Every structure is written in structure tokens, then in C-alpha cells.
C-alpha positions in Angstrom: 0.0 0.0 0.0 2.8 2.4 0.9 4.5 1.5 -2.4 1.3 2.5 -4.3 1.0 5.8 -2.4 4.7 6.5 -3.2 4.1 5.7 -6.9 1.1 8.1 -7.0 3.1 10.9 -5.5 6.0 10.1 -7.9 3.5 10.3 -10.8 2.2 13.6 -9.7 5.7 15.1 -9.3 6.7 13.7 -12.7 3.6 15.2 -14.3 4.2 18.6 -12.7 7.9 18.6 -13.8 7.0 17.6 -17.3 4.3 20.3 -17.7 6.6 22.9 -16.2 9.4 21.8 -18.5 7.3 22.0 -21.6 5.9 25.4 -20.7 9.4 26.7 -20.1 10.6 25.1 -23.4 8.0 27.0 -25.4 8.8 30.3 -23.7 12.6 30.0 -23.8 12.7 28.7 -27.4 10.7 31.8 -28.5 13.3 34.1 -27.0 16.1 31.9 -28.4 17.8 31.5 -25.0 19.8 28.3 -25.5 21.0 27.9 -21.9 17.5 28.5 -20.5 16.0 26.2 -23.2 18.5 23.5 -22.3 17.6 23.7 -18.6 13.9 23.6 -19.6 14.4 20.4 -21.6 16.3 18.9 -18.7 13.4 19.6 -16.4 11.0 18.1 -18.9 13.2 15.0 -19.4 13.5 14.4 -15.6 9.7 14.8 -15.5 9.2 12.1 -18.1 11.5 9.6 -16.3 9.8 10.2 -12.9 6.4 10.0 -14.5 7.1 6.7 -16.3 8.6 5.3 -13.1 5.6 6.3 -11.1 3.0 5.0 -13.5 4.8 1.6 -13.7 4.8 1.5 -9.9 1.0 2.2 -9.8 0.1 -0.6 -12.2 2.7 -3.1 -11.1 1.2 -6.1 -9.4 4.4 -7.3 -7.9 6.1 -6.0 -4.8 8.8 -3.5 -5.7 12.3 -4.9 -5.4 15.4 -2.9 -4.6 17.3 -2.0 -7.7 20.7 -3.6 -7.6 23.6 -1.1 -7.4 25.4 -2.8 -10.2 22.5 -2.2 -12.6 22.5 1.5 -11.8 26.2 1.6 -12.2 26.0 -0.2 -15.6 23.2 2.1 -16.7 25.2 5.2 -15.7 28.3 3.9 -17.5 26.3 3.2 -20.6 24.8 6.7 -20.5 28.3 8.2 -20.2 29.4 6.1 -23.2 26.4 7.2 -25.2 27.3 10.8 -24.4 30.9 10.3 -25.5 29.9 8.5 -28.6 27.4 11.2 -29.7 29.6 14.2 -28.6 33.1 13.2 -29.5 33.0 10.3 -31.9 31.1 12.1 -34.7 31.3 13.9 -38.0 28.9 16.9 -38.4 27.2 17.4 -41.8 25.8 20.9 -42.3 22.4 21.2 -44.1 21.6 24.8 -44.6 21.2 26.4 -41.1 20.7 23.0 -39.6 22.9 19.9 -39.3 23.0 16.2 -39.0 25.9 13.8 -38.1 27.5 10.4 -38.3 28.2 9.3 -34.7 28.8 6.3 -32.4 26.1 7.1 -29.8 23.7 4.5 -31.1 26.3 1.8 -30.7 26.3 2.2 -26.9 22.5 2.6 -26.8 22.1 -0.8 -28.4 24.8 -2.3 -26.3 23.1 -1.0 -23.1 19.8 -2.7 -24.1 21.6 -6.0 -24.8 23.5 -5.9 -21.5 21.0 -4.5 -19.0 17.6 -4.8 -20.7 15.3 -2.5 -22.7 14.0 -0.1 -20.0 17.4 0.6 -18.4 19.2 0.5 -21.7 16.7 2.8 -23.4 16.9 5.3 -20.5 20.7 5.1 -20.6 20.8 5.9 -24.3 18.1 8.5 -24.0 19.7 10.4 -21.1 23.3 10.1 -22.4 22.5 11.3 -25.9 20.0 13.9 -24.8 22.6 15.5 -22.5 24.9 15.4 -25.5 22.4 17.4 -27.5 21.9 19.8 -24.6 25.6 20.6 -24.5 26.2 21.0 -28.2 24.7 22.7 -31.2 21.9 20.1 -31.4 20.1 21.5 -28.3 16.7 21.9 -30.2 16.8 18.2 -31.1 16.9 17.0 -27.5 13.2 16.0 -27.1 13.3 14.0 -30.3 16.5 12.3 -29.3 15.1 11.3 -25.9 12.0 9.7 -27.4 13.8 7.9 -30.2 16.7 6.5 -28.2 14.3 5.3 -25.5 12.3 3.5 -28.2 15.5 2.0 -29.6 16.5 0.6 -26.2 13.0 -0.8 -25.6 12.8 -2.5 -29.0 16.3 -4.0 -28.8 15.7 -5.2 -25.2 12.3 -6.7 -26.0 13.6 -8.7 -29.0 16.8 -9.8 -27.2 15.4 -10.7 -23.8 11.7 -11.4 -24.3 11.8 -13.2 -27.6 15.4 -14.7 -27.7 16.0 -14.8 -23.9 19.5 -13.7 -24.7 20.8 -13.7 -21.1 20.2 -17.4 -20.7 22.5 -20.2 -21.7 22.7 -20.8 -25.5 25.1 -21.9 -28.2 27.5 -19.4 -29.6 25.7 -19.4 -32.9 22.3 -18.7 -31.3 23.8 -15.8 -29.3 25.4 -14.3 -32.4 22.2 -14.5 -34.5 20.0 -13.2 -31.6 22.3 -10.3 -31.0 22.4 -9.3 -34.7 18.6 -9.6 -35.1 17.9 -7.7 -31.9 20.3 -4.9 -32.8 18.9 -4.7 -36.3 15.3 -4.5 -35.1 16.1 -1.4 -33.1 18.1 0.2 -35.9 15.5 -0.5 -38.6 13.0 1.3 -36.4 15.4 4.3 -36.2 16.1 4.3 -39.9 12.4 5.0 -40.6 11.4 6.9 -37.4 14.3 9.4 -37.2 13.8 11.2 -40.5 10.0 11.1 -40.3 9.8 12.3 -36.7 12.6 14.8 -37.4 10.7 16.3 -40.4 7.5 16.9 -38.5 9.3 18.0 -35.4 11.5 20.5 -37.2 8.8 21.7 -39.6 5.7 21.9 -37.3 7.1 22.4 -33.8 10.2 24.4 -34.4 9.0 26.3 -37.5 11.9 25.3 -39.8 10.9 26.0 -43.5 9.5 22.9 -45.1 12.1 22.8 -47.9 14.9 22.9 -45.4 13.1 20.3 -43.2 12.7 18.0 -46.2 16.4 18.4 -47.2 17.4 17.7 -43.6 15.2 14.6 -43.5 16.7 13.2 -46.7 20.2 13.8 -45.5 19.2 12.5 -42.1 18.0 9.3 -43.7 21.4 8.7 -45.1 23.3 9.4 -41.9 20.8 7.4 -39.9 21.3 4.4 -42.2 25.1 4.6 -41.9 24.8 5.0 -38.1 22.5 2.0 -38.0 24.9 -0.3 -39.8 27.8 0.9 -37.6 25.7 0.3 -34.5 24.6 -3.2 -35.4 28.2 -4.3 -36.3 30.1 -2.6 -33.5 27.5 -3.3 -30.7 27.4 -7.0 -31.7 31.2 -7.3 -31.7 31.5 -5.6 -28.3 28.6 -7.6 -26.8 29.9 -10.9 -27.9 33.3 -10.0 -26.5 31.9 -8.8 -23.1 29.2 -11.5 -22.6 31.4 -14.5 -21.6 33.5 -12.3 -19.3 30.6 -10.7 -17.6 28.8 -14.0 -17.2 31.8 -15.6 -15.6 32.2 -12.7 -13.1 28.5 -12.5 -12.3 28.1 -9.1 -13.9 25.7 -10.1 -16.7 22.1 -9.3 -15.7 19.7 -12.2 -16.1 16.4 -11.1 -17.7 
């Protein structure tokens, strides 16, 4: 009962933060205050995370279990890697007054979902790459980034751990195929969702001219496809290398 009350309070706090963040975003974007806009987005993102956590707690039929410290540590590490991959391992491509990029952020978003599951992996990717946007020239793309990276993690995690049960004992061939398919599912989603969501987000929410938004979507489709191939290949290689070591040391999360 106390858990339910706590979840309701958490949900209300999350909703308030989300609404306040969105309201501030609209106001600060109009006046082009990037620092204020970045702070507003951060408030909204924290609100989303708290809100989702609270809603899950309300509808959960199971008694809440304490989250293992190692899971939080792994999620934080993956978020940091996503930030580094999107901020420093990248090539910017200017498109008019806007820009897109080739980057390694998706590699660690996919890897996080494979290692620690969809919800934690998705949040790690969403938080890490959103913070990257907020601290670079991509600040206005932060809400889109949070949504899409969260979805990537959830999809990869669902396919890997709910369909293939990847964390269980399997043959090397099975693990390799399951890893590739799971990673590919998340990246195929992103190949289609990123340019489409990006077009409507830039054009209708940010007021970017439609011709520029279309050009950005077309260029974004190319960079997203390249990023997807890189993510599938590199995340698979890293996961297959880490899996036996983490399993032997008890660090691999069983899902």
C-alpha cells in the first residue's frame, strides 16, 4: 500500500515537472535562450523519467524490489558512453542552417539494451544522448533524441530478452544470431522513425521552413542508415566479447 502511495506521489511530481518543463521550453525557445532552453528540456526529461517510473509503480502487481547497485552503475556507465559516442566520436554534416551527423552514440544505446535490458538500456541511451544534444549545437533536437533513443532501447531489449532470452545459456551461434537480429530491429525502427519524426518536429514544432526540413530529413535518412549499420556491427562485436567475461564474473544481468 505504501508503495502504491509513493508511486502516485511520484507520478504527480513527474507530471508537474513535465508540464513545467514543456511550458518553459516553449517560452525559452521563442526568445532563443539556448541555456534556458537546455535547462527547460532537462526539467521536462526528468519529469518524463519520474512520471514513467511512477506509472509503472502504480500498475505493477508485484512488490517493488530494490534495484541492484550494479544495474544502476552499468546504466550510468552506458549513459556516459552514449554521451561520449554522440559528442566526440562524430562527423557533423551541415544542411543549410541545420545539421545532422555520423556518430557512435547508437552503438552504446544498443549495447546498453543488450547488457541490462530494454527499459534501463533505453533510458541510458536517451539520457546520455540527450545530454549530448543539450551541451552541443543540437540542443533543439533533444526532445526528439530522448524519445527515439528510449524506443531503440525498448525494442532491442524486448527482442533480445523477451523473444530470444539472450541472457540465458545458449550456443555461440544462437547468441550471435540473436544479438544481430535484436540490434537490427532497433536500428531498422530508427532508420524510418528518425527522418520522419525529425521532419514533423522541425517543420511543425520548431517552425523550420519545409524545404529545409525535407532536405534535412533526406540527409538524415542517409546518416541514420550509416549510423544504424555501424551500431549493429560494433555493438554486436562488443557484446559478444563482453558477454562471456561478464557472465563468468556474475556481472551479466539475467532477464
